[in-house]
C-alpha positions in Angstrom: 0.0 -0.2 0.4 1.2 3.3 -1.1 1.1 5.9 1.3 1.3 9.8 1.3 1.1 12.1 4.2 -0.1 15.8 3.8 0.0 18.5 6.6 -1.2 21.7 6.0 -1.9 24.5 8.7 -4.2 22.3 11.3 -5.1 19.7 9.2 -3.2 16.1 8.4 -4.1 13.7 5.9 -3.1 10.4 5.4 -3.8 9.3 1.7 -3.9 5.6 1.3 -3.7 4.1 -2.1 -4.3 0.6 -2.7 -2.1 -1.4 -4.8 -3.6 -5.2 -4.7 -7.1 -6.7 -4.1 -5.9 -7.2 0.0 -5.0 -3.8 0.6 -8.3 -2.7 -1.6 -10.7 -4.9 1.4 -8.2 -3.2 4.4 -9.4 0.2 2.8 -12.9 -1.1 2.8 -13.0 -1.8 6.2 -11.0 1.4 7.3 -13.5 3.8 5.6 -15.8 3.2 8.1 -13.8 4.9 10.5 -14.7 8.7 11.1 -12.9 11.5 9.7 -12.6 9.2 6.2 -13.6 9.8 2.8 -12.6 8.3 -0.4 -11.4 10.2 -3.2 -7.7 10.2 -4.9 -4.5 11.7 -5.7 -2.5 11.8 -9.0 1.3 12.0 -9.3 1.7 15.1 -11.5 4.0 16.0 -14.1 5.4 18.6 -12.2 6.3 16.1 -9.2 3.9 17.0 -6.7 0.5 15.3 -6.1 -2.8 17.0 -6.3 -6.3 15.8 -5.8 -8.8 14.1 -8.4 -12.4 13.4 -8.1 -12.3 9.9 -8.3 -12.9 7.4 -5.9 -9.8 5.0 -5.2 -7.8 6.1 -2.6 -9.1 6.7 1.6 -8.1 9.9 3.1 -8.1 9.6 6.9 -8.4 13.4 7.9 -7.0 14.6 11.6 -7.5 18.6 12.2 -5.8 20.0 15.0 -8.1 22.9 16.8 -6.7 26.3 17.2 -5.2 27.2 21.3 
């Protein structure tokens, strides 16, 4: 399973991308957890990763409240 961590201000996103059937079955179980959603992140030609409208990857969101 490929993993990407995106950190921005008060939000951390863990992006899980399956590589085989076993990984996909694990993501189906994990998507039942709170603060998760399906989307798709793709590698761009410039070398960065950006979001897309697909439903392939599982994103787990961790928000931190301002003090």
